[in-house]
C-alpha positions as CSV (number, residue, x, y, z in Angstrom):
1,M,0.0,0.0,0.0
2,E,2.9,2.3,0.6
3,Q,3.9,2.1,-3.1
4,I,0.3,2.9,-4.1
5,K,0.3,5.9,-1.7
6,R,3.5,7.3,-3.2
7,A,2.3,6.8,-6.8
8,F,-1.0,8.7,-6.1
9,D,0.7,11.4,-4.0
10,A,3.0,12.0,-7.1
11,T,0.1,12.4,-9.5
12,A,-2.4,14.1,-7.3
13,S,-2.1,17.6,-8.9
14,R,-2.8,16.1,-12.4
15,Y,-5.3,13.4,-11.4
16,D,-8.6,15.1,-12.2
17,S,-7.4,16.6,-15.5
18,Q,-6.2,13.2,-16.8
19,R,-9.3,11.2,-15.9
20,K,-11.2,11.8,-19.2
21,W,-8.2,10.7,-21.2
22,I,-7.7,7.5,-19.2
23,I,-11.3,6.3,-18.6
24,P,-13.4,5.6,-21.6
25,E,-16.9,7.3,-21.5
26,M,-16.0,8.7,-18.1
27,D,-19.0,11.0,-17.9
28,D,-21.5,8.2,-18.5
29,Y,-19.6,6.0,-16.1
30,Y,-19.7,8.5,-13.2
31,S,-23.2,9.5,-14.0
32,A,-24.4,5.9,-13.7
33,A,-22.9,5.7,-10.2
34,V,-24.7,8.9,-9.2
35,W,-28.0,7.6,-10.7
36,A,-27.6,4.3,-8.8
37,A,-27.2,6.1,-5.5
38,E,-30.9,6.0,-4.5
39,C,-31.5,7.1,-0.9
40,K,-34.7,8.0,1.0
41,N,-32.8,10.3,3.3
42,P,-32.6,13.7,1.6
43,A,-29.6,14.5,3.7
44,P,-27.7,11.2,3.7
45,A,-24.5,10.4,5.5
46,I,-22.2,9.5,2.6
47,L,-18.9,7.6,3.0
48,D,-16.6,7.9,-0.1
49,I,-14.0,5.1,0.0
50,G,-10.8,5.8,-1.9
51,A,-12.2,9.3,-2.3
52,G,-9.0,10.8,-3.8
53,T,-9.6,14.4,-4.9
54,G,-13.3,14.2,-4.1
55,L,-14.5,13.9,-7.7
56,L,-17.2,11.4,-7.0
57,S,-18.3,13.2,-3.8
58,T,-18.7,16.4,-5.8
59,L,-21.1,14.6,-8.1
60,M,-23.0,13.1,-5.2
61,L,-23.4,16.5,-3.7
62,Q,-25.2,17.7,-6.9
63,K,-27.8,15.0,-6.2
64,F,-27.8,15.3,-2.4
65,P,-26.7,19.0,-1.6
66,D,-27.4,18.5,2.2
67,A,-25.4,15.3,2.5
68,Q,-22.9,14.8,5.2
69,L,-19.6,13.7,3.6
70,T,-16.8,11.5,5.0
71,L,-13.9,11.0,2.6
72,V,-11.4,8.2,3.2
73,D,-8.1,7.9,1.2
74,L,-4.6,6.6,1.6
75,S,-3.0,9.6,-0.1
76,E,-2.7,12.8,1.9
77,S,-1.9,14.7,-1.3
78,M,-5.2,13.6,-2.9
79,L,-7.2,14.5,0.1
80,S,-5.5,17.9,0.3
81,I,-7.0,18.7,-3.1
82,A,-10.4,17.4,-1.8
83,K,-10.1,19.8,1.1
84,E,-9.6,22.7,-1.3
85,R,-12.5,21.5,-3.3
86,F,-14.8,21.5,-0.3
87,A,-13.3,24.5,1.5
88,D,-16.7,26.1,1.8
89,R,-18.1,23.1,3.6
90,S,-17.1,22.9,7.3
91,D,-19.0,19.7,7.9
92,V,-16.9,17.4,5.6
93,R,-14.8,14.8,7.5
94,Y,-11.5,13.4,6.1
95,I,-9.9,10.1,7.2
96,T,-6.4,9.5,5.9
97,G,-5.4,5.9,5.9
98,D,-5.8,2.4,4.4
99,Y,-9.6,2.0,4.2
100,S,-9.3,-1.7,4.5
101,S,-8.1,-1.3,8.1
102,V,-9.1,2.2,9.4
103,D,-12.2,2.9,11.5
104,F,-15.0,4.4,9.3
105,S,-16.1,6.3,12.4
106,G,-19.9,6.2,12.1
107,R,-22.9,4.7,10.2
108,Y,-23.9,5.7,6.7
109,D,-26.8,5.8,4.4
110,L,-24.7,5.6,1.3
111,C,-21.2,4.2,0.7
112,C,-19.7,4.9,-2.7
113,S,-16.3,4.3,-4.3
114,A,-14.8,4.9,-7.7
115,L,-11.8,3.2,-9.3
116,S,-10.1,2.3,-6.0
117,I,-11.1,-1.1,-4.5
118,H,-9.5,-3.0,-7.4
119,H,-6.2,-2.1,-5.9
120,L,-6.8,-4.5,-3.0
121,E,-5.9,-8.1,-2.9
122,H,-9.0,-10.3,-3.5
123,E,-9.4,-11.4,0.1
124,E,-9.1,-7.8,1.2
125,K,-11.9,-6.8,-1.2
126,R,-14.1,-9.5,0.3
127,R,-13.4,-8.3,3.8
128,L,-14.0,-4.7,2.8
129,Y,-17.4,-5.5,1.4
130,K,-18.4,-6.9,4.8
131,K,-17.0,-3.9,6.6
132,I,-19.0,-1.6,4.3
133,F,-22.2,-3.7,5.0
134,D,-21.6,-3.3,8.7
135,A,-21.1,0.5,8.4
136,L,-24.4,1.0,6.5
137,N,-27.6,1.9,8.2
138,P,-30.6,-0.3,7.4
139,G,-31.8,0.6,3.9
140,G,-28.4,1.9,3.1
141,I,-26.8,1.4,-0.4
142,F,-23.3,0.6,-1.6
143,V,-22.4,1.9,-5.1
144,N,-19.1,0.7,-6.5
145,A,-17.7,2.1,-9.8
146,D,-14.7,0.0,-10.5
147,Q,-12.6,-2.2,-12.8
148,V,-13.2,-5.9,-13.1
149,L,-11.5,-8.9,-14.6
150,G,-13.0,-10.5,-17.7
151,E,-14.8,-13.7,-17.0
152,T,-12.4,-15.6,-19.2
153,A,-8.8,-14.9,-20.3
154,A,-9.9,-14.2,-23.8
155,I,-12.6,-11.8,-22.7
156,N,-10.2,-10.0,-20.4
157,R,-7.6,-9.6,-23.3
158,H,-10.4,-8.1,-25.4
159,Y,-11.2,-5.7,-22.6
160,M,-7.5,-4.6,-22.4
161,D,-7.2,-4.2,-26.1
162,Y,-10.2,-1.9,-26.0
163,W,-8.6,0.2,-23.3
164,D,-5.2,0.3,-25.0
165,E,-6.8,1.5,-28.2
166,F,-8.6,4.2,-26.3
167,L,-5.3,5.4,-24.8
168,V,-3.4,5.6,-28.1
169,P,-4.6,9.1,-29.1
170,C,-4.8,10.6,-25.6
171,P,-2.8,13.8,-25.1
172,L,-1.0,12.8,-22.0
173,S,2.8,13.3,-22.1
174,P,4.9,10.2,-22.8
175,E,6.0,10.2,-19.2
176,D,2.5,10.5,-17.8
177,K,1.3,7.8,-20.0
178,K,4.2,5.6,-19.0
179,Q,3.4,6.2,-15.3
180,M,-0.3,5.5,-15.8
181,L,0.5,2.2,-17.6
182,Y,3.0,1.3,-14.8
183,R,0.3,1.9,-12.2
184,R,-2.2,-0.2,-14.1
185,D,0.2,-3.1,-14.6
186,T,1.6,-3.0,-11.1
187,F,-1.2,-2.0,-8.8
188,D,-4.4,-3.2,-10.5
189,K,-5.7,-6.5,-9.0
190,N,-9.0,-6.8,-10.9
191,E,-11.4,-9.6,-10.0
192,K,-14.3,-11.1,-12.0
193,L,-17.6,-9.3,-11.6
194,S,-19.4,-12.6,-11.0
195,V,-17.2,-13.3,-8.0
196,Q,-17.6,-9.9,-6.5
197,L,-21.4,-10.0,-6.8
198,T,-21.3,-13.3,-5.0
199,W,-19.2,-11.7,-2.2
200,L,-21.8,-9.0,-1.8
201,A,-24.6,-11.6,-1.4
202,D,-22.4,-13.6,1.1
203,C,-22.0,-10.4,3.1
204,G,-25.8,-10.0,3.4
205,F,-26.4,-7.4,0.6
206,S,-29.8,-7.6,-1.2
207,E,-31.1,-5.9,-4.4
208,I,-27.6,-6.6,-5.9
209,D,-27.5,-5.1,-9.4
210,L,-25.1,-4.2,-12.3
211,V,-26.3,-0.8,-13.5
212,Y,-23.5,0.0,-15.9
213,K,-20.9,-1.9,-17.9
214,N,-18.4,-0.8,-20.5
215,R,-16.1,-3.7,-20.9
216,L,-14.0,-3.8,-17.7
217,F,-15.5,-0.6,-16.3
218,V,-18.6,-1.4,-14.2
219,V,-21.0,0.1,-11.6
220,F,-22.6,-2.4,-9.3
221,T,-24.7,-1.9,-6.2
222,G,-26.1,-3.7,-3.1
223,R,-28.5,-2.7,-0.4
224,K,-28.6,-3.5,3.3
225,D,-32.1,-4.5,4.4
């Protein structure tokens, strides 16, 4: 995790501006995550796991302007940018640390995450889903926008070819593209979607659904009864 922290600390200042050149159909992807975040509480307590610069939280606030935000991330540099982003909101909480082990410090109506959990080892993912379930209030929902492994080796290779083709014309500098590919090849530990949906069910989630899929980029959800 220390290597991941250093990598994201180093790219924090450029992270947001690079997203649309790295993630295919990024606007649709994030919009699907926000659409899936259905909550009866008009002022929900929201936990953003792997919140980074606060990009997903910003979009969630557009839907829930009275939400109470808690952002958790390993990278102090990323959270520093989030603090600047939410400087006019004194009620936002920030937790710096490895979200697989830190205390989430409360109960939540909505837990969301974008492009982060795939960095964990598979058993750590499974344990995190149970931790999220336990942190949700009854009726709370988990929304995960993340990367998954193809269900077969051939499908996964097709997914990666698609992503590589998307990256070819991107205007990132050669060094930034090299670093992005290094992070992908070194830190990404994608798991099959089918496996992760089974984990959610095993943790006790109901109403499990896949609401968006663009090759390896997916949004899936589960609710706590």
